[in-house]
mmCIF file as Biopython writes it, N, C-alpha, C and O atoms, coordinates in Angstrom:
data_model
#
loop_
_atom_site.group_PDB
_atom_site.id
_atom_site.type_symbol
_atom_site.label_atom_id
_atom_site.label_alt_id
_atom_site.label_comp_id
_atom_site.label_asym_id
_atom_site.label_entity_id
_atom_site.label_seq_id
_atom_site.pdbx_PDB_ins_code
_atom_site.Cartn_x
_atom_site.Cartn_y
_atom_site.Cartn_z
_atom_site.occupancy
_atom_site.B_iso_or_equiv
_atom_site.auth_seq_id
_atom_site.auth_asym_id
_atom_site.pdbx_PDB_model_num
ATOM 1   N N  . MET A ? 1  ? 21.004  6.612  90.888  1.0 0.0 1  A 1 
ATOM 2   C CA . MET A ? 1  ? 20.543  6.256  92.213  1.0 0.0 1  A 1 
ATOM 3   C C  . MET A ? 1  ? 19.018  6.332  92.249  1.0 0.0 1  A 1 
ATOM 4   O O  . MET A ? 1  ? 18.408  7.213  91.643  1.0 0.0 1  A 1 
ATOM 5   N N  . TRP A ? 2  ? 18.428  5.402  92.964  1.0 0.0 2  A 1 
ATOM 6   C CA . TRP A ? 2  ? 16.976  5.339  93.108  1.0 0.0 2  A 1 
ATOM 7   C C  . TRP A ? 2  ? 16.551  6.392  94.110  1.0 0.0 2  A 1 
ATOM 8   O O  . TRP A ? 2  ? 17.000  6.374  95.256  1.0 0.0 2  A 1 
ATOM 9   N N  . ASN A ? 3  ? 15.684  7.317  93.693  1.0 0.0 3  A 1 
ATOM 10  C CA . ASN A ? 3  ? 15.298  8.380  94.621  1.0 0.0 3  A 1 
ATOM 11  C C  . ASN A ? 3  ? 13.786  8.485  94.790  1.0 0.0 3  A 1 
ATOM 12  O O  . ASN A ? 3  ? 13.298  9.470  95.344  1.0 0.0 3  A 1 
ATOM 13  N N  . GLU A ? 4  ? 13.041  7.491  94.325  1.0 0.0 4  A 1 
ATOM 14  C CA . GLU A ? 4  ? 11.594  7.495  94.503  1.0 0.0 4  A 1 
ATOM 15  C C  . GLU A ? 4  ? 11.226  6.572  95.653  1.0 0.0 4  A 1 
ATOM 16  O O  . GLU A ? 4  ? 11.899  5.565  95.869  1.0 0.0 4  A 1 
ATOM 17  N N  . PRO A ? 5  ? 10.166  6.893  96.399  1.0 0.0 5  A 1 
ATOM 18  C CA . PRO A ? 5  ? 9.746   5.989  97.475  1.0 0.0 5  A 1 
ATOM 19  C C  . PRO A ? 5  ? 9.297   4.651  96.898  1.0 0.0 5  A 1 
ATOM 20  O O  . PRO A ? 5  ? 8.663   4.600  95.844  1.0 0.0 5  A 1 
ATOM 21  N N  . TYR A ? 6  ? 9.630   3.580  97.593  1.0 0.0 6  A 1 
ATOM 22  C CA . TYR A ? 6  ? 9.225   2.241  97.169  1.0 0.0 6  A 1 
ATOM 23  C C  . TYR A ? 6  ? 7.736   2.077  97.420  1.0 0.0 6  A 1 
ATOM 24  O O  . TYR A ? 6  ? 7.234   2.443  98.482  1.0 0.0 6  A 1 
ATOM 25  N N  . LEU A ? 7  ? 7.038   1.529  96.446  1.0 0.0 7  A 1 
ATOM 26  C CA . LEU A ? 7  ? 5.616   1.230  96.612  1.0 0.0 7  A 1 
ATOM 27  C C  . LEU A ? 7  ? 5.431   -0.271 96.730  1.0 0.0 7  A 1 
ATOM 28  O O  . LEU A ? 7  ? 5.812   -1.027 95.835  1.0 0.0 7  A 1 
ATOM 29  N N  . GLU A ? 8  ? 4.846   -0.696 97.833  1.0 0.0 8  A 1 
ATOM 30  C CA . GLU A ? 8  ? 4.500   -2.098 98.005  1.0 0.0 8  A 1 
ATOM 31  C C  . GLU A ? 8  ? 3.498   -2.493 96.920  1.0 0.0 8  A 1 
ATOM 32  O O  . GLU A ? 8  ? 2.843   -1.631 96.333  1.0 0.0 8  A 1 
ATOM 33  N N  . THR A ? 9  ? 3.381   -3.776 96.660  1.0 0.0 9  A 1 
ATOM 34  C CA . THR A ? 9  ? 2.454   -4.277 95.644  1.0 0.0 9  A 1 
ATOM 35  C C  . THR A ? 9  ? 1.033   -3.810 95.918  1.0 0.0 9  A 1 
ATOM 36  O O  . THR A ? 9  ? 0.314   -3.431 94.994  1.0 0.0 9  A 1 
ATOM 37  N N  . CYS A ? 10 ? 0.628   -3.834 97.171  1.0 0.0 10 A 1 
ATOM 38  C CA . CYS A ? 10 ? -0.734  -3.412 97.507  1.0 0.0 10 A 1 
ATOM 39  C C  . CYS A ? 10 ? -0.944  -1.932 97.204  1.0 0.0 10 A 1 
ATOM 40  O O  . CYS A ? 10 ? -2.027  -1.534 96.775  1.0 0.0 10 A 1 
ATOM 41  N N  . CYS A ? 11 ? 0.083   -1.119 97.423  1.0 0.0 11 A 1 
ATOM 42  C CA . CYS A ? 11 ? -0.034  0.316  97.158  1.0 0.0 11 A 1 
ATOM 43  C C  . CYS A ? 11 ? -0.011  0.608  95.661  1.0 0.0 11 A 1 
ATOM 44  O O  . CYS A ? 11 ? -0.684  1.530  95.200  1.0 0.0 11 A 1 
ATOM 45  N N  . ARG A ? 12 ? 0.757   -0.169 94.902  1.0 0.0 12 A 1 
ATOM 46  C CA . ARG A ? 12 ? 0.717   -0.009 93.447  1.0 0.0 12 A 1 
ATOM 47  C C  . ARG A ? 12 ? -0.670  -0.342 92.933  1.0 0.0 12 A 1 
ATOM 48  O O  . ARG A ? 12 ? -1.184  0.340  92.047  1.0 0.0 12 A 1 
ATOM 49  N N  . SER A ? 13 ? -1.281  -1.380 93.478  1.0 0.0 13 A 1 
ATOM 50  C CA . SER A ? 13 ? -2.645  -1.749 93.081  1.0 0.0 13 A 1 
ATOM 51  C C  . SER A ? 13 ? -3.632  -0.654 93.457  1.0 0.0 13 A 1 
ATOM 52  O O  . SER A ? 13 ? -4.538  -0.335 92.686  1.0 0.0 13 A 1 
ATOM 53  N N  . ALA A ? 14 ? -3.457  -0.084 94.633  1.0 0.0 14 A 1 
ATOM 54  C CA . ALA A ? 14 ? -4.351  0.999  95.070  1.0 0.0 14 A 1 
ATOM 55  C C  . ALA A ? 14 ? -4.194  2.223  94.168  1.0 0.0 14 A 1 
ATOM 56  O O  . ALA A ? 14 ? -5.179  2.890  93.852  1.0 0.0 14 A 1 
ATOM 57  N N  . LEU A ? 15 ? -2.972  2.518  93.755  1.0 0.0 15 A 1 
ATOM 58  C CA . LEU A ? 15 ? -2.748  3.642  92.849  1.0 0.0 15 A 1 
ATOM 59  C C  . LEU A ? 15 ? -3.418  3.371  91.506  1.0 0.0 15 A 1 
ATOM 60  O O  . LEU A ? 15 ? -3.990  4.281  90.905  1.0 0.0 15 A 1 
ATOM 61  N N  . HIS A ? 16 ? -3.353  2.139  91.037  1.0 0.0 16 A 1 
ATOM 62  C CA . HIS A ? 16 ? -4.007  1.796  89.768  1.0 0.0 16 A 1 
ATOM 63  C C  . HIS A ? 16 ? -5.528  1.931  89.901  1.0 0.0 16 A 1 
ATOM 64  O O  . HIS A ? 16 ? -6.178  2.469  89.005  1.0 0.0 16 A 1 
ATOM 65  N N  . ARG A ? 17 ? -6.096  1.450  91.002  1.0 0.0 17 A 1 
ATOM 66  C CA . ARG A ? 17 ? -7.540  1.608  91.211  1.0 0.0 17 A 1 
ATOM 67  C C  . ARG A ? 17 ? -7.923  3.077  91.323  1.0 0.0 17 A 1 
ATOM 68  O O  . ARG A ? 17 ? -8.992  3.484  90.868  1.0 0.0 17 A 1 
ATOM 69  N N  . LEU A ? 18 ? -7.053  3.863  91.924  1.0 0.0 18 A 1 
ATOM 70  C CA . LEU A ? 18 ? -7.295  5.300  92.032  1.0 0.0 18 A 1 
ATOM 71  C C  . LEU A ? 18 ? -7.351  5.929  90.636  1.0 0.0 18 A 1 
ATOM 72  O O  . LEU A ? 18 ? -8.201  6.778  90.370  1.0 0.0 18 A 1 
ATOM 73  N N  . MET A ? 19 ? -6.467  5.521  89.772  1.0 0.0 19 A 1 
ATOM 74  C CA . MET A ? 19 ? -6.477  6.036  88.402  1.0 0.0 19 A 1 
ATOM 75  C C  . MET A ? 19 ? -7.732  5.577  87.661  1.0 0.0 19 A 1 
ATOM 76  O O  . MET A ? 19 ? -8.322  6.340  86.896  1.0 0.0 19 A 1 
ATOM 77  N N  . LEU A ? 20 ? -8.131  4.340  87.889  1.0 0.0 20 A 1 
ATOM 78  C CA . LEU A ? 20 ? -9.330  3.820  87.218  1.0 0.0 20 A 1 
ATOM 79  C C  . LEU A ? 20 ? -10.602 4.516  87.705  1.0 0.0 20 A 1 
ATOM 80  O O  . LEU A ? 20 ? -11.588 4.582  86.971  1.0 0.0 20 A 1 
ATOM 81  N N  . ALA A ? 21 ? -10.590 5.031  88.924  1.0 0.0 21 A 1 
ATOM 82  C CA . ALA A ? 21 ? -11.772 5.699  89.470  1.0 0.0 21 A 1 
ATOM 83  C C  . ALA A ? 21 ? -12.076 7.000  88.733  1.0 0.0 21 A 1 
ATOM 84  O O  . ALA A ? 21 ? -13.218 7.459  88.732  1.0 0.0 21 A 1 
ATOM 85  N N  . GLY A ? 22 ? -11.074 7.589  88.116  1.0 0.0 22 A 1 
ATOM 86  C CA . GLY A ? 22 ? -11.280 8.818  87.359  1.0 0.0 22 A 1 
ATOM 87  C C  . GLY A ? 22 ? -11.731 9.973  88.231  1.0 0.0 22 A 1 
ATOM 88  O O  . GLY A ? 22 ? -11.357 10.056 89.400  1.0 0.0 22 A 1 
ATOM 89  N N  . PRO A ? 23 ? -12.541 10.874 87.663  1.0 0.0 23 A 1 
ATOM 90  C CA . PRO A ? 23 ? -12.953 12.077 88.387  1.0 0.0 23 A 1 
ATOM 91  C C  . PRO A ? 23 ? -13.794 11.793 89.638  1.0 0.0 23 A 1 
ATOM 92  O O  . PRO A ? 23 ? -13.872 12.637 90.531  1.0 0.0 23 A 1 
ATOM 93  N N  . ALA A ? 24 ? -14.412 10.634 89.708  1.0 0.0 24 A 1 
ATOM 94  C CA . ALA A ? 24 ? -15.230 10.312 90.880  1.0 0.0 24 A 1 
ATOM 95  C C  . ALA A ? 24 ? -14.375 10.157 92.128  1.0 0.0 24 A 1 
ATOM 96  O O  . ALA A ? 24 ? -14.863 10.330 93.245  1.0 0.0 24 A 1 
ATOM 97  N N  . GLY A ? 25 ? -13.109 9.834  91.943  1.0 0.0 25 A 1 
ATOM 98  C CA . GLY A ? 25 ? -12.229 9.624  93.081  1.0 0.0 25 A 1 
ATOM 99  C C  . GLY A ? 25 ? -12.526 8.301  93.766  1.0 0.0 25 A 1 
ATOM 100 O O  . GLY A ? 25 ? -13.429 7.565  93.369  1.0 0.0 25 A 1 
ATOM 101 N N  . ARG A ? 26 ? -11.759 8.019  94.786  1.0 0.0 26 A 1 
ATOM 102 C CA . ARG A ? 26 ? -11.913 6.774  95.518  1.0 0.0 26 A 1 
ATOM 103 C C  . ARG A ? 26 ? -12.246 7.097  96.969  1.0 0.0 26 A 1 
ATOM 104 O O  . ARG A ? 26 ? -11.547 7.889  97.602  1.0 0.0 26 A 1 
ATOM 105 N N  . PRO A ? 27 ? -13.309 6.491  97.501  1.0 0.0 27 A 1 
ATOM 106 C CA . PRO A ? 27 ? -13.666 6.792  98.890  1.0 0.0 27 A 1 
ATOM 107 C C  . PRO A ? 27 ? -12.677 6.172  99.876  1.0 0.0 27 A 1 
ATOM 108 O O  . PRO A ? 27 ? -12.070 5.137  99.601  1.0 0.0 27 A 1 
ATOM 109 N N  . GLY A ? 28 ? -12.532 6.809  100.999 1.0 0.0 28 A 1 
ATOM 110 C CA . GLY A ? 28 ? -11.738 6.223  102.068 1.0 0.0 28 A 1 
ATOM 111 C C  . GLY A ? 28 ? -12.546 5.136  102.759 1.0 0.0 28 A 1 
ATOM 112 O O  . GLY A ? 28 ? -13.742 4.996  102.505 1.0 0.0 28 A 1 
ATOM 113 N N  . GLY A ? 29 ? -11.919 4.385  103.608 1.0 0.0 29 A 1 
ATOM 114 C CA . GLY A ? 29 ? -12.628 3.381  104.383 1.0 0.0 29 A 1 
ATOM 115 C C  . GLY A ? 29 ? -12.783 2.041  103.687 1.0 0.0 29 A 1 
ATOM 116 O O  . GLY A ? 29 ? -13.413 1.135  104.232 1.0 0.0 29 A 1 
ATOM 117 N N  . LEU A ? 30 ? -12.223 1.899  102.499 1.0 0.0 30 A 1 
ATOM 118 C CA . LEU A ? 30 ? -12.262 0.611  101.814 1.0 0.0 30 A 1 
ATOM 119 C C  . LEU A ? 30 ? -11.063 -0.219 102.249 1.0 0.0 30 A 1 
ATOM 120 O O  . LEU A ? 30 ? -10.234 0.238  103.036 1.0 0.0 30 A 1 
ATOM 121 N N  . LYS A ? 31 ? -10.976 -1.439 101.734 1.0 0.0 31 A 1 
ATOM 122 C CA . LYS A ? 31 ? -9.853  -2.299 102.113 1.0 0.0 31 A 1 
ATOM 123 C C  . LYS A ? 31 ? -8.500  -1.677 101.790 1.0 0.0 31 A 1 
ATOM 124 O O  . LYS A ? 31 ? -7.510  -1.926 102.479 1.0 0.0 31 A 1 
ATOM 125 N N  . ASP A ? 32 ? -8.468  -0.864 100.734 1.0 0.0 32 A 1 
ATOM 126 C CA . ASP A ? 32 ? -7.194  -0.250 100.373 1.0 0.0 32 A 1 
ATOM 127 C C  . ASP A ? 32 ? -6.985  1.112  101.038 1.0 0.0 32 A 1 
ATOM 128 O O  . ASP A ? 32 ? -6.094  1.867  100.649 1.0 0.0 32 A 1 
ATOM 129 N N  . GLY A ? 33 ? -7.801  1.420  102.033 1.0 0.0 33 A 1 
ATOM 130 C CA . GLY A ? 33 ? -7.685  2.690  102.750 1.0 0.0 33 A 1 
ATOM 131 C C  . GLY A ? 33 ? -6.300  2.968  103.302 1.0 0.0 33 A 1 
ATOM 132 O O  . GLY A ? 33 ? -5.800  4.081  103.138 1.0 0.0 33 A 1 
ATOM 133 N N  . PRO A ? 34 ? -5.651  1.994  103.957 1.0 0.0 34 A 1 
ATOM 134 C CA . PRO A ? 34 ? -4.295  2.257  104.452 1.0 0.0 34 A 1 
ATOM 135 C C  . PRO A ? 34 ? -3.308  2.584  103.335 1.0 0.0 34 A 1 
ATOM 136 O O  . PRO A ? 34 ? -2.402  3.397  103.520 1.0 0.0 34 A 1 
ATOM 137 N N  . CYS A ? 35 ? -3.482  1.954  102.181 1.0 0.0 35 A 1 
ATOM 138 C CA . CYS A ? 35 ? -2.601  2.248  101.050 1.0 0.0 35 A 1 
ATOM 139 C C  . CYS A ? 35 ? -2.889  3.632  100.483 1.0 0.0 35 A 1 
ATOM 140 O O  . CYS A ? 35 ? -1.965  4.345  100.089 1.0 0.0 35 A 1 
ATOM 141 N N  . LEU A ? 36 ? -4.151  4.014  100.439 1.0 0.0 36 A 1 
ATOM 142 C CA . LEU A ? 36 ? -4.487  5.356  99.960  1.0 0.0 36 A 1 
ATOM 143 C C  . LEU A ? 36 ? -3.900  6.405  100.897 1.0 0.0 36 A 1 
ATOM 144 O O  . LEU A ? 36 ? -3.414  7.441  100.442 1.0 0.0 36 A 1 
ATOM 145 N N  . GLU A ? 37 ? -3.942  6.143  102.198 1.0 0.0 37 A 1 
ATOM 146 C CA . GLU A ? 37 ? -3.333  7.059  103.163 1.0 0.0 37 A 1 
ATOM 147 C C  . GLU A ? 37 ? -1.830  7.158  102.935 1.0 0.0 37 A 1 
ATOM 148 O O  . GLU A ? 37 ? -1.257  8.246  102.977 1.0 0.0 37 A 1 
ATOM 149 N N  . ARG A ? 38 ? -1.196  6.008  102.691 1.0 0.0 38 A 1 
ATOM 150 C CA . ARG A ? 38 ? 0.245   5.985  102.432 1.0 0.0 38 A 1 
ATOM 151 C C  . ARG A ? 38 ? 0.574   6.739  101.143 1.0 0.0 38 A 1 
ATOM 152 O O  . ARG A ? 38 ? 1.558   7.475  101.079 1.0 0.0 38 A 1 
ATOM 153 N N  . LEU A ? 39 ? -0.264  6.547  100.111 1.0 0.0 39 A 1 
ATOM 154 C CA . LEU A ? 39 ? -0.056  7.278  98.860  1.0 0.0 39 A 1 
ATOM 155 C C  . LEU A ? 39 ? -0.168  8.780  99.081  1.0 0.0 39 A 1 
ATOM 156 O O  . LEU A ? 39 ? 0.586   9.559  98.496  1.0 0.0 39 A 1 
ATOM 157 N N  . ALA A ? 40 ? -1.105  9.182  99.925  1.0 0.0 40 A 1 
ATOM 158 C CA . ALA A ? 40 ? -1.262  10.601 100.233 1.0 0.0 40 A 1 
ATOM 159 C C  . ALA A ? 40 ? -0.038  11.126 101.001 1.0 0.0 40 A 1 
ATOM 160 O O  . ALA A ? 40 ? 0.430   12.234 100.741 1.0 0.0 40 A 1 
ATOM 161 N N  . GLU A ? 41 ? 0.468   10.341 101.929 1.0 0.0 41 A 1 
ATOM 162 C CA . GLU A ? 41 ? 1.664   10.741 102.683 1.0 0.0 41 A 1 
ATOM 163 C C  . GLU A ? 41 ? 2.869   10.904 101.765 1.0 0.0 41 A 1 
ATOM 164 O O  . GLU A ? 41 ? 3.707   11.779 101.980 1.0 0.0 41 A 1 
ATOM 165 N N  . ASP A ? 42 ? 2.952   10.054 100.735 1.0 0.0 42 A 1 
ATOM 166 C CA . ASP A ? 42 ? 4.075   10.098 99.806  1.0 0.0 42 A 1 
ATOM 167 C C  . ASP A ? 42 ? 3.871   11.111 98.678  1.0 0.0 42 A 1 
ATOM 168 O O  . ASP A ? 42 ? 4.757   11.295 97.844  1.0 0.0 42 A 1 
ATOM 169 N N  . GLY A ? 43 ? 2.712   11.765 98.647  1.0 0.0 43 A 1 
ATOM 170 C CA . GLY A ? 43 ? 2.473   12.795 97.645  1.0 0.0 43 A 1 
ATOM 171 C C  . GLY A ? 43 ? 1.889   12.288 96.337  1.0 0.0 43 A 1 
ATOM 172 O O  . GLY A ? 43 ? 1.828   13.036 95.362  1.0 0.0 43 A 1 
ATOM 173 N N  . PHE A ? 44 ? 1.459   11.027 96.296  1.0 0.0 44 A 1 
ATOM 174 C CA . PHE A ? 44 ? 0.907   10.462 95.069  1.0 0.0 44 A 1 
ATOM 175 C C  . PHE A ? 44 ? -0.611  10.591 94.996  1.0 0.0 44 A 1 
ATOM 176 O O  . PHE A ? 44 ? -1.204  10.352 93.944  1.0 0.0 44 A 1 
ATOM 177 N N  . ALA A ? 45 ? -1.232  10.960 96.090  1.0 0.0 45 A 1 
ATOM 178 C CA . ALA A ? 45 ? -2.684  11.140 96.152  1.0 0.0 45 A 1 
ATOM 179 C C  . ALA A ? 45 ? -2.977  12.263 97.131  1.0 0.0 45 A 1 
ATOM 180 O O  . ALA A ? 45 ? -2.126  12.650 97.931  1.0 0.0 45 A 1 
ATOM 181 N N  . CYS A ? 46 ? -4.185  12.775 97.053  1.0 0.0 46 A 1 
ATOM 182 C CA . CYS A ? 46 ? -4.622  13.768 98.030  1.0 0.0 46 A 1 
ATOM 183 C C  . CYS A ? 46 ? -6.087  13.495 98.364  1.0 0.0 46 A 1 
ATOM 184 O O  . CYS A ? 46 ? -6.814  12.872 97.590  1.0 0.0 46 A 1 
ATOM 185 N N  . VAL A ? 47 ? -6.493  13.970 99.520  1.0 0.0 47 A 1 
ATOM 186 C CA . VAL A ? 47 ? -7.874  13.801 99.965  1.0 0.0 47 A 1 
ATOM 187 C C  . VAL A ? 47 ? -8.628  15.077 99.623  1.0 0.0 47 A 1 
ATOM 188 O O  . VAL A ? 47 ? -8.225  16.174 100.010 1.0 0.0 47 A 1 
ATOM 189 N N  . ARG A ? 48 ? -9.721  14.922 98.896  1.0 0.0 48 A 1 
ATOM 190 C CA . ARG A ? 48 ? -10.544 16.082 98.542  1.0 0.0 48 A 1 
ATOM 191 C C  . ARG A ? 48 ? -11.421 16.468 99.730  1.0 0.0 48 A 1 
ATOM 192 O O  . ARG A ? 48 ? -11.468 15.760 100.737 1.0 0.0 48 A 1 
ATOM 193 N N  . ALA A ? 49 ? -12.103 17.584 99.602  1.0 0.0 49 A 1 
ATOM 194 C CA . ALA A ? 49 ? -12.996 18.074 100.659 1.0 0.0 49 A 1 
ATOM 195 C C  . ALA A ? 49 ? -14.124 17.090 100.942 1.0 0.0 49 A 1 
ATOM 196 O O  . ALA A ? 49 ? -14.632 17.047 102.063 1.0 0.0 49 A 1 
ATOM 197 N N  . ASP A ? 50 ? -14.528 16.292 99.942  1.0 0.0 50 A 1 
ATOM 198 C CA . ASP A ? 50 ? -15.603 15.318 100.135 1.0 0.0 50 A 1 
ATOM 199 C C  . ASP A ? 50 ? -15.112 13.993 100.715 1.0 0.0 50 A 1 
ATOM 200 O O  . ASP A ? 50 ? -15.889 13.047 100.841 1.0 0.0 50 A 1 
ATOM 201 N N  . GLY A ? 51 ? -13.819 13.919 101.069 1.0 0.0 51 A 1 
ATOM 202 C CA . GLY A ? 51 ? -13.264 12.721 101.682 1.0 0.0 51 A 1 
ATOM 203 C C  . GLY A ? 51 ? -12.781 11.674 100.697 1.0 0.0 51 A 1 
ATOM 204 O O  . GLY A ? 51 ? -12.274 10.629 101.105 1.0 0.0 51 A 1 
ATOM 205 N N  . ARG A ? 52 ? -12.928 11.933 99.418  1.0 0.0 52 A 1 
ATOM 206 C CA . ARG A ? 52 ? -12.455 10.984 98.398  1.0 0.0 52 A 1 
ATOM 207 C C  . ARG A ? 52 ? -11.015 11.301 98.022  1.0 0.0 52 A 1 
ATOM 208 O O  . ARG A ? 52 ? -10.562 12.443 98.104  1.0 0.0 52 A 1 
ATOM 209 N N  . TYR A ? 53 ? -10.320 10.262 97.612  1.0 0.0 53 A 1 
ATOM 210 C CA . TYR A ? 53 ? -8.930  10.407 97.194  1.0 0.0 53 A 1 
ATOM 211 C C  . TYR A ? 53 ? -8.866  10.601 95.687  1.0 0.0 53 A 1 
ATOM 212 O O  . TYR A ? 53 ? -9.661  10.037 94.935  1.0 0.0 53 A 1 
ATOM 213 N N  . GLU A ? 54 ? -7.906  11.410 95.264  1.0 0.0 54 A 1 
ATOM 214 C CA . GLU A ? 54 ? -7.638  11.569 93.835  1.0 0.0 54 A 1 
ATOM 215 C C  . GLU A ? 54 ? -6.125  11.615 93.655  1.0 0.0 54 A 1 
ATOM 216 O O  . GLU A ? 54 ? -5.398  12.009 94.567  1.0 0.0 54 A 1 
ATOM 217 N N  . PRO A ? 55 ? -5.653  11.212 92.478  1.0 0.0 55 A 1 
ATOM 218 C CA . PRO A ? 55 ? -4.207  11.233 92.261  1.0 0.0 55 A 1 
ATOM 219 C C  . PRO A ? 55 ? -3.685  12.656 92.098  1.0 0.0 55 A 1 
ATOM 220 O O  . PRO A ? 55 ? -4.384  13.533 91.591  1.0 0.0 55 A 1 
ATOM 221 N N  . THR A ? 56 ? -2.474  12.866 92.525  1.0 0.0 56 A 1 
ATOM 222 C CA . THR A ? 56 ? -1.785  14.131 92.281  1.0 0.0 56 A 1 
ATOM 223 C C  . THR A ? 56 ? -1.024  13.996 90.969  1.0 0.0 56 A 1 
ATOM 224 O O  . THR A ? 56 ? -0.990  12.920 90.373  1.0 0.0 56 A 1 
ATOM 225 N N  . ALA A ? 57 ? -0.422  15.075 90.525  1.0 0.0 57 A 1 
ATOM 226 C CA . ALA A ? 57 ? 0.405   15.010 89.313  1.0 0.0 57 A 1 
ATOM 227 C C  . ALA A ? 57 ? 1.533   13.996 89.495  1.0 0.0 57 A 1 
ATOM 228 O O  . ALA A ? 57 ? 1.886   13.282 88.557  1.0 0.0 57 A 1 
ATOM 229 N N  . GLU A ? 58 ? 2.093   13.934 90.695  1.0 0.0 58 A 1 
ATOM 230 C CA . GLU A ? 58 ? 3.149   12.959 90.985  1.0 0.0 58 A 1 
ATOM 231 C C  . GLU A ? 58 ? 2.611   11.534 90.908  1.0 0.0 58 A 1 
ATOM 232 O O  . GLU A ? 58 ? 3.302   10.625 90.448  1.0 0.0 58 A 1 
ATOM 233 N N  . GLY A ? 59 ? 1.374   11.345 91.362  1.0 0.0 59 A 1 
ATOM 234 C CA . GLY A ? 59 ? 0.762   10.019 91.294  1.0 0.0 59 A 1 
ATOM 235 C C  . GLY A ? 59 ? 0.492   9.589  89.869  1.0 0.0 59 A 1 
ATOM 236 O O  . GLY A ? 59 ? 0.689   8.425  89.519  1.0 0.0 59 A 1 
ATOM 237 N N  . VAL A ? 60 ? 0.040   10.523 89.043  1.0 0.0 60 A 1 
ATOM 238 C CA . VAL A ? 60 ? -0.200  10.225 87.633  1.0 0.0 60 A 1 
ATOM 239 C C  . VAL A ? 60 ? 1.118   9.854  86.951  1.0 0.0 60 A 1 
ATOM 240 O O  . VAL A ? 60 ? 1.175   8.907  86.167  1.0 0.0 60 A 1 
ATOM 241 N N  . ALA A ? 61 ? 2.170   10.606 87.256  1.0 0.0 61 A 1 
ATOM 242 C CA . ALA A ? 61 ? 3.480   10.318 86.673  1.0 0.0 61 A 1 
ATOM 243 C C  . ALA A ? 61 ? 4.005   8.962  87.133  1.0 0.0 61 A 1 
ATOM 244 O O  . ALA A ? 61 ? 4.536   8.193  86.333  1.0 0.0 61 A 1 
ATOM 245 N N  . ARG A ? 62 ? 3.856   8.675  88.415  1.0 0.0 62 A 1 
ATOM 246 C CA . ARG A ? 62 ? 4.350   7.389  88.938  1.0 0.0 62 A 1 
ATOM 247 C C  . ARG A ? 62 ? 3.565   6.238  88.332  1.0 0.0 62 A 1 
ATOM 248 O O  . ARG A ? 62 ? 4.141   5.198  88.012  1.0 0.0 62 A 1 
ATOM 249 N N  . HIS A ? 63 ? 2.262   6.408  88.170  1.0 0.0 63 A 1 
ATOM 250 C CA . HIS A ? 63 ? 1.441   5.382  87.538  1.0 0.0 63 A 1 
ATOM 251 C C  . HIS A ? 63 ? 1.937   5.139  86.110  1.0 0.0 63 A 1 
ATOM 252 O O  . HIS A ? 63 ? 2.053   3.996  85.670  1.0 0.0 63 A 1 
ATOM 253 N N  . GLY A ? 64 ? 2.225   6.218  85.400  1.0 0.0 64 A 1 
ATOM 254 C CA . GLY A ? 64 ? 2.695   6.088  84.026  1.0 0.0 64 A 1 
ATOM 255 C C  . GLY A ? 64 ? 4.055   5.427  83.913  1.0 0.0 64 A 1 
ATOM 256 O O  . GLY A ? 64 ? 4.299   4.665  82.977  1.0 0.0 64 A 1 
ATOM 257 N N  . SER A ? 65 ? 4.940   5.707  84.854  1.0 0.0 65 A 1 
ATOM 258 C CA . SER A ? 65 ? 6.292   5.173  84.764  1.0 0.0 65 A 1 
ATOM 259 C C  . SER A ? 65 ? 6.448   3.769  85.324  1.0 0.0 65 A 1 
ATOM 260 O O  . SER A ? 65 ? 7.338   3.028  84.905  1.0 0.0 65 A 1 
ATOM 261 N N  . GLU A ? 66 ? 5.594   3.401  86.262  1.0 0.0 66 A 1 
ATOM 262 C CA . GLU A ? 66 ? 5.785   2.105  86.924  1.0 0.0 66 A 1 
ATOM 263 C C  . GLU A ? 66 ? 4.642   1.120  86.675  1.0 0.0 66 A 1 
ATOM 264 O O  . GLU A ? 66 ? 4.892   -0.055 86.404  1.0 0.0 66 A 1 
ATOM 265 N N  . ILE A ? 67 ? 3.434   1.567  86.760  1.0 0.0 67 A 1 
ATOM 266 C CA . ILE A ? 67 ? 2.298   0.650  86.728  1.0 0.0 67 A 1 
ATOM 267 C C  . ILE A ? 67 ? 1.759   0.453  85.322  1.0 0.0 67 A 1 
ATOM 268 O O  . ILE A ? 67 ? 1.471   -0.670 84.905  1.0 0.0 67 A 1 
ATOM 269 N N  . ARG A ? 68 ? 1.628   1.535  84.608  1.0 0.0 68 A 1 
ATOM 270 C CA . ARG A ? 68 ? 1.045   1.446  83.275  1.0 0.0 68 A 1 
ATOM 271 C C  . ARG A ? 68 ? 1.862   0.549  82.364  1.0 0.0 68 A 1 
ATOM 272 O O  . ARG A ? 68 ? 1.292   -0.182 81.555  1.0 0.0 68 A 1 
ATOM 273 N N  . LYS A ? 69 ? 3.179   0.585  82.474  1.0 0.0 69 A 1 
ATOM 274 C CA . LYS A ? 69 ? 3.996   -0.270 81.631  1.0 0.0 69 A 1 
ATOM 275 C C  . LYS A ? 69 ? 3.822   -1.740 81.985  1.0 0.0 69 A 1 
ATOM 276 O O  . LYS A ? 69 ? 3.953   -2.605 81.120  1.0 0.0 69 A 1 
ATOM 277 N N  . MET A ? 70 ? 3.522   -2.036 83.269  1.0 0.0 70 A 1 
ATOM 278 C CA . MET A ? 70 ? 3.280   -3.424 83.678  1.0 0.0 70 A 1 
ATOM 279 C C  . MET A ? 70 ? 1.941   -3.902 83.143  1.0 0.0 70 A 1 
ATOM 280 O O  . MET A ? 70 ? 1.824   -5.053 82.723  1.0 0.0 70 A 1 
ATOM 281 N N  . VAL A ? 71 ? 0.924   -3.041 83.148  1.0 0.0 71 A 1 
ATOM 282 C CA . VAL A ? 71 ? -0.403  -3.399 82.662  1.0 0.0 71 A 1 
ATOM 283 C C  . VAL A ? 71 ? -0.369  -3.591 81.156  1.0 0.0 71 A 1 
ATOM 284 O O  . VAL A ? 71 ? -1.018  -4.493 80.628  1.0 0.0 71 A 1 
ATOM 285 N N  . ALA A ? 72 ? 0.384   -2.748 80.464  1.0 0.0 72 A 1 
ATOM 286 C CA . ALA A ? 72 ? 0.463   -2.824 79.005  1.0 0.0 72 A 1 
ATOM 287 C C  . ALA A ? 72 ? 1.200   -4.069 78.559  1.0 0.0 72 A 1 
ATOM 288 O O  . ALA A ? 72 ? 1.016   -4.541 77.437  1.0 0.0 72 A 1 
ATOM 289 N N  . GLY A ? 73 ? 2.038   -4.603 79.442  1.0 0.0 73 A 1 
ATOM 290 C CA . GLY A ? 73 ? 2.715   -5.851 79.192  1.0 0.0 73 A 1 
ATOM 291 C C  . GLY A ? 73 ? 3.873   -5.741 78.327  1.0 0.0 73 A 1 
ATOM 292 O O  . GLY A ? 73 ? 4.530   -6.743 78.044  1.0 0.0 73 A 1 
#
């Protein structure tokens, strides 16, 4: 049975950009801001004290299981 939250295409893209941002994190207020908020609600990202988003362990795992395999082709 599928027990992971569904990620819309835009949110998968936002998660990938979040991973690409690395330690710098991703600022809020960009076009993908609503997706970053959704990722945070689902536990795949968190907001740091400086207002930037970074992936959680769950986000890193989800990126590896769903997005990274698509990018690798």
